[in-house]
N, C-alpha and C positions, 0 to 999 in steps of 0.2 A: 122776600122780594121788595120789602119797604126800607131796607136796611140802606138802598142809598139816599132815601130823605130823612134818616139820622134816628128811624126807629129801632128799637131791641126788640128781639125773638119773642120777649112775654108781651111789651107794646101791640106789637102787630098781632099777635094771638088774641088779646083779650079786648083788641080793636073788632077782629072777625066775629068773635062771639056774640059780642053786643049787635052787630049788625043784624043779628038774627034773632036777638032776645032783647029787645028795647025793655026799659025800665026795670033794670036787673040790678039788685045787690050786690054786696062786695060778697057776702055769706054765698050766696048762690053763684056766682061768678068763681069762689073759692074752690066751691065742691066740685062744679062742670070742668074746669081745666086743672084741676089737682097742681094748686098752685098755692105757696105758703102765704099767707097774709101779707108777708113782709113784702114778699117780690109783686103781690096782685097792688097792693097800697103805693109802692112805687110804680107801676107801669099806668095804673088809673092816674097817680099825681102827672105823670108826664103827659098823657091822653089830653087830660082836662087842661093842663097848661097851653098846649098845642093847639085847642080848640076841635079836636078830634071827637072828643067825650063831653055830654056835658053832665052836671051832678043838681038832681032836686033837692028841693029843700028836706024832704025825707030821705035823703040818702040813697037815692036810686039812681042808676047811670042809663046813659042813651048815646048810643054813638049817630055822631053830626053825621049828615049826607055826605058821599065819600066825593062826588062832583065837587062840591062845595068848600069841603075841608080840606082832602086832599089837592084839590086844585089850587088851594090857595098856598098850602105849603108846597107844592112845584113850584108855581110862580117866584115865591120867596127864594127857592133853590136856585132857579134860573137866572134871577136878579143877582143872588150870589156870585155865581159863575161870573157874570158879565162883569162884576166887580173886579172879580180876581182877572180876568182877562184884561181890564184896564190898567189895573195894576201890575201886570206882566210887562205890557207895552212900557209903560212908564219906567218901571225898572232896568229895562232892557235898554232903553235910553239913556238912563243916568251910567248903567254899566259901559255904552259903548264911549259916554261922554269923558267918563275916568279913564277908561282905556287908550283913550288917543294922546293922553298925555304920560303915558307909560313906557318904560322901556321895552326894547323887541323882546327881552326874557319874558315879559306880560302878554305878548300878542302871540307867542309860539312857543307850544307845549311840547316836547319830546316825549315819544309813548314808546314805549320796548318792550318786546314778548307778545306772544300771539293772544294770549288771554287779555291783555289790556289794549291792544289794537282791535280786537274783539269787541269790547267793552264801548270803547269811542265811536267803534262803527254803528252801532248799534244806539248809542247816545246821540251822534250827530242827526240821525234820523228823527230821533224821538223828540230833538229840539224844533224841527223843522213846523213852520208856521203855515206855509205855501207850497212850495215845491222843495224838491231833492234832485239835484242833478249828479251824474255819476259816469265816469270814465270806467269800464270794464275789460281787464286783460288777464290773461292766465299767467302763470298759475296762480289758484286763488289762495292768499296766504291766509287770512285769517277765517275767512266764512265762506264757504260756498252761495251762490245764488239761493237755491233751494232752501237754506237752512236761516234765511235773512228773516228772522220772526218781527223786526220793526217793519218792515215795509207793508204788510196788511193793515197794520194797528194805523197806520199814517196815512195808508189810503181811505181807510173808513173814516176818517175824521177831515177827510177833502183835500189832503196834501196831493200835489200833482209830483209825478215821479217821470223824469225821463233819464234815458240811458244810451251811452254809445257804446259798441261792444268792437273791441280789434276782432277784426273779421279772424285770426287764428282760435278766438275762444269758440265760435263755431263748430269746431273738428270736438271740442271737448265729449267726452261722454255723456248724454243726457241733457244736453243744453238746450237742443230746439225744445223737446217737452217742457221744459223750466221757460223758455223764452214765450210759448205758447200760453201757459198759464198766467205769466205775466202779463201779457196783451189783453187775456180777456178779463183779468183784474183791472185794466186801463194804464197802464204802464207803457209809456210810449218808447220803443226802442229803434235806434239807426246803428247803422253798420258803417266803421272806417277801415280803410286798408292799414293803417297803423295808429296806434294810439302811444303819446310820449311818455305815460303814466298812467298809475291806478290813481283814482279821486273820487272824493264824494263831497257833493256841497250841501250844505242846509240853508235856503235863501241865502240871504248876502251877507251871513253873519259867521258862519263857521263850514271851515274846509278841513277834510281829513286827506294827508297825501302820505301814503305807504312808501317807505324806502327801500333799498337794498338792505340785506343781513349786513348786522354791525361785525366788528370785529370780533364780537365776544360770540358769536353763531346765533343771535337773536334776530328777528326781524324787526326793523323800526319804522316808527311813522311820526309824522309831525302834524298837532294840530293846529290850524291857525283862527285867530280871533280877526273880528275885522279889520282891514288894514289896507296898505295898497298892494300886498303880494298876493291878497284875496281877491283883491280886484282885477287884478292880472289874469289869475286863475279863472275868475266868473269869465272874462271877455274869451279866454282861451277856450272853454267850454261852448261858448256861444257859436264862435266860429268854425269848432269842428263840429259842430250840429247841422250848420246851416251848410256843410258839404258834405255830411255823412248820408249814407242810402237808405232810407226808412225802410224798417224791416216791418212786413205783415205776414201772418201765417194762418190760415185757418186749421181748424180739427185738431185734434190730439195729439198726432203722431205716434209711432211705436204700433201703428195697426198692420195687420197681415195686407200682403199685395193683394189689389182688389181685383175682380174678376171683369169689372166694368172699365174700358179703356178709358172712354170720354163720354163727359156728361151730354145728353141730349140737346141743352142750349149753350153749352160751353165747359169750360174744362171743369174738371172735379176739384175737389178741395186736396187730394194729394197732387195733381197737376199743378194748382197754386201754389203749394208748397214747394213743388220741385223747381218752378219758377222764380220762386221769393228767393232759395237758398242760392243757384244759381247766377241771379243777378246781384246778391250780396256777395259774391265771389268765391263760392265754395266749388271745388274741384266736382268732377261726377263722382269720383269715387268717396269722396267725405261725403258729400248730399247722400246719395245711395247709404251709408253706411246708416246716416243721423238717420234717414226714414224707413228704415229695416228692409230696402229694395236692393236687388242685385242690379249692377250696373248696365246689366242687358236689359233688364225692363225699364230702367231710368233711359236709355237710349230709345227704347222702342215709343213712351210715353213723349218722347222730345218730339220723334219723327212725326207722330199721328199730331201731335199739336202743331207742327211745322204746315204740314198739310192742311190742317185746321185753319190757320192764319193764312195759307198762300202764298207762303216765303220759303226761301230756299236755305237760308245761313241760322245762325243762330244770333247772330248781331241782328238781324231782322227780326226774328222771334221776340228778342228782349224787347226791342222798340213796339213791335203791334201789342205785346202782353201790356207793358206799360200804358200805351196809350188807349187801349180797349178795357183797362180795368182787370187783367186776368191777374195780377198778384194782390187784389184786395181782397180780404176776408168777406166772404159772403153769410 
């Protein structure tokens, strides 16, 4: 438990024993914990050095109060981490300055092979400090969205994720369930009619652009460091993001068709998912397949929504749904 503070298992074991048995001798602790004299002496020496344990003149040991002793150790580790973060910023600036005068070969790294692309894809996200932005298109070359292990870790440390999905991606099996899971974790998703490329950006420092299959039959990609080309991709993402349609899906998907057609005070979660997918441009058949519905059920629910909204056409229903927040998660 205390290994994150630098304590060894023996150190923690001895400290916890002393919490309940103050003024214990080394002999008593050795018998109690079944530790060799050498291991015990080493643990006690470290604990005394850290201020977690005090030794009296007659050779008895007592644990210092945890709130004081461990609190001081935790504060020291926090200070060390802040200093490391400051050093990271300094090193990053030095690296950028050094890269500015380098050749084009230093700014662009060619990555070949699925394993190498997957490794770089995860690394780019791990390097992000504030945000990760991506274009997602099909087919998935190196890593399907549901296998992106770097995303939840980065989200946990406060990194913001924004992704634009190519409309065709929404027809991929299981993608709606993955999208709902990502939205619940705080990922922002939008849909574009067509994306020009696959892309992942970490802050304004790194970009990974998968390319077509190489002549040798392996997929390739380029890793871009901070440069004019990376700035252009940054601007491209923001332009596409502004014009893309927000994707908002409530519920979990994949559930059986409900017997309740419409909620008492408005559309149900399933209705909202239907509207969100249709507004994102999916065909009736594709939307029904993704939601586990028959086309007939989907049409029936749309008809009831139109009746509820008091409109006659789907275009009118779409406008009404957006104006009245029917596509927002509740």
